N, C-alpha and C positions, 0 to 999 in steps of 0.2 A: 304548049298555051294552059291547061290546067293550072299547074303547077303557080305560076303566074299571075293565075286567075284568082288562086285562092289569095297569097301573099296581096293585092289588091282588096280582096274583099273584108281580109284581116283589118288590112292600115285602114278602110276605113270607118268598119267597126269601130275602131280606138281611136277612131276622130271623132265619131259622130258621141262616143263617151269620152272621152275629153272635152264636149261640144256641152253636153248635157249635165255635167256633173261644178261646174260655177253658173249654172245658166240656170238651175233648178234648184229645186227646195226639195223635201221628203222624198218618199222613196222614187222618183224623176232620178234624185242626185244618186243612189245610193244604184241604181239600177246604171249611171254613168260611171261608176268609179266599177262597178266593176265589170261592164263592157271595156272598158278602158283599159285593165288588166287582162282580162280571160279573152278577148278576143289576141292577141297578140304569142298570144302562152298555148293555146290552140293553134294557129297557124306553124310554131317553131315546132309542134309534136309532133304535130300532123308530118312535116318534116323531114323530124326526127327520124318519125318509126319508116317513111320511104327511103331514108338510107339516102338524104339529098343535103343534107348536113357534113364540109369539110368537116 
């Protein structure tokens, strides 16, 4: 259940970042861009560290 929730949280954060990037300007746009890249990368890194990637 934990890995599933982690994946869903990462997907939700990426979706928020993807929405913020075109919807805002300035620092909010940069934050959205960073969030849309960093959230999935973090989830993949945590899955790899746990040995869950095939």
